[in-house]
N, C-alpha and C positions, 0 to 999 in steps of 0.2 A: 503494499500498499502505501508506502515513503516514497516509491521512485514515482508515483503519482503526483506527490507534491513538490510545488516548486518553489524554490528560495531563492530569494538575493542575497549576496554575500556582503556583508558590509564591515569593516576593522576585525574581523572574524565571526561576526555573530552572523547566525542564520536568521533570518528576516521572512516570512510568510510572504509570499509575492502579492497576495491581496491587501496587503498594509501599504504597498507602492502607491496608491491610485487614490487621490484626494477624490472631493466629493466633485469639486468644480470638473474634474476631469473626466469623473464618469458620466457628469451631466452632458460636455460637450461630445462625448461620444453618442448618447442618447440621443441630441440631438442633429449631430450627421447623419444617424441612421434612419431617424424619421425624417431628414428632407431628403433623403435618398431613395426611399421606401414608404412613406406614410407611417403613420403612426400606430397603425394594426401591426406591422412588423415589429415593433417595439416589444421585444419580447426578453424574461433573462436570458434564454439563450442564446439569442440574437446578438444581444449588448454584450455579453462576456466574449463571444467571437468577435465582436467589433473591437475589444479592449486585449483583447491576444488572450484571453485566460479563460477561466473557468465562472460562473455566475457568482460565486461566493463573495467576491469583493464589493458588489453592487449593496448587500445587505450589509456592509459594515458602515452603509451611509445613509441607507433608505430603508426603510420598515416593509414595503413591499413594491411591487412595480406599477401598481398606482399612485404610488410617490414619486416614482421616476416620471411617469406619466405626466402627473399635474405639475411637475416642476421643469419637464419641458414646456408643456403650456405655457406657462409662466414666463419662460425664456422669449416664446416665440413671440409671446406679449407685447415684451417690451424692445425687441427687436421691431414691432410693425411699427409702436409707439416712436421709436427713436426715427424711422425711416421716414414718416408721416410730419416729425417736429422739423426734423434737418430740410424735409422739400418744403416748408410752409415759411421756412428763413433764407432760401438758396436765393430766392428774386427770380427764378427761371420761370413762373409764373404767378400770379395772382396768389395770395395765400391760401382762400379759399379752394380755387381749381386746384391749387396744387396737391391740397387735400387727396383730391380725388385722384389725380394723375398718380400721385404717390401710392395708392390703395392698389390701383390697376396696375404698376411695377411690381409691387409686392405681389401680386396674384401671380405674373408672369415670373418672376425671378425665385419666389419661394413655393412654388407649387403646391408640396404637401403642408407647410406651416400655413398657408391661407386655407386649405382645406379643414387644417386643424381647428384655426379660428372661426372660418364665418361659414362652412361647409358642411358642420357635421350637423347629428340628429338631436335638436334640440327639443322635441316631443314632450320630453318628462321633465324638462326644464322650467317649465311654464312662463308667463309673461314678463317680460322683465324691463321697467323703466330705466334705463340707462342713458338719461340724460346728462347725468352726471358726466361720464365718460367723453361726451361731447361737447362740454361747456365752452370750453372754448371758441368752439364752432360756433355754438348758438350766440357765443356775445358777438365773434366776431360781425355774421349776418345782422343780429340787430342793430350793430353800430353801423356798418357798411348802408344797408337797405332803410334803416328806419321801424323795422318788426319787431311786434311784442315778442316774448318768449315763445308762446302759443304759436305766432306763426313761423316763429323759426325754427319750430322744431317741425309744424310740419313743412315748411321749404326744404329744409336738408333731408326730412324722410324721403319725400318725392323724389330730390336731386338723390342721395345713397341707392334709392332702388334702382335706379338706372344705371350708376357708377357699377354697382353691384352686380349687374347684369351682365356688362361687359367684362366685370372680372372674372366674373365664374368659367366665361367662354373661354376666360385666355388661362385659367388654373388646368382646365382639361381639356386645351388644346384644340378645341372648337375653331377659335378665330383667330387667325396671324396679328402679330402687333404691327400697327401702324399709327406712331404716334401723332402726326399731323392732322391724321383724319378723327383719331381718338378725340384730341384736342380741339377739332372743329366740332362734335358732335358734343360734346360738353357745353363748350358755348353756347351752342345752339338750344339745348336744353335752361342751361341757365335764364339766357336771357329771356326765354318765354315764360319761364317761372317767375323771374322777376316783375316782368311783364303782369302777371295776373295778380301777384301780391300786393304790386307797388302801386300798381294801378287804381286812380280814384273810382269810387263806385259813381257810374251814370244817377241822377236821379230818374 
């Protein structure tokens, strides 16, 4: 049995190999595996193979594979948020449009992470009011277009459904990426919504 146990020799002491991995290294490997093959492929065995060892090191830092998957989801959400924030401050597009373009780029470049965050089955999660998660965007719409919070939420909800449709098609390889065309489509929908929400009602 001892011949199946791998050791790392340091200073004359035999240290079990599973102690060589930090939590961050295991999470990085899990994130890489998810990016390559999707969250469904993230099993203890597959992650052990990704690390080049047995599954044992995983459970030195995580209580279960569900905990690993939750950590991967959190890391994916952080990467998504970083990309959105970076794009909104980059100046390539106006901030609101930049958020939509970044959402679609994320779907194109991080297909499995996008599916994990935005295309998973949520039927058992119930309806969630996530206005706080998009508060900066709602504030931006209120400031730029003079909308109240309810109008801004409706405006963004309709815009997001359009953007999400294109993003989902990109994430599944249904549409090719044509940035100029997509940018124009986004502008068309934005100005149409702006006209509807901001045009004074006729008596």
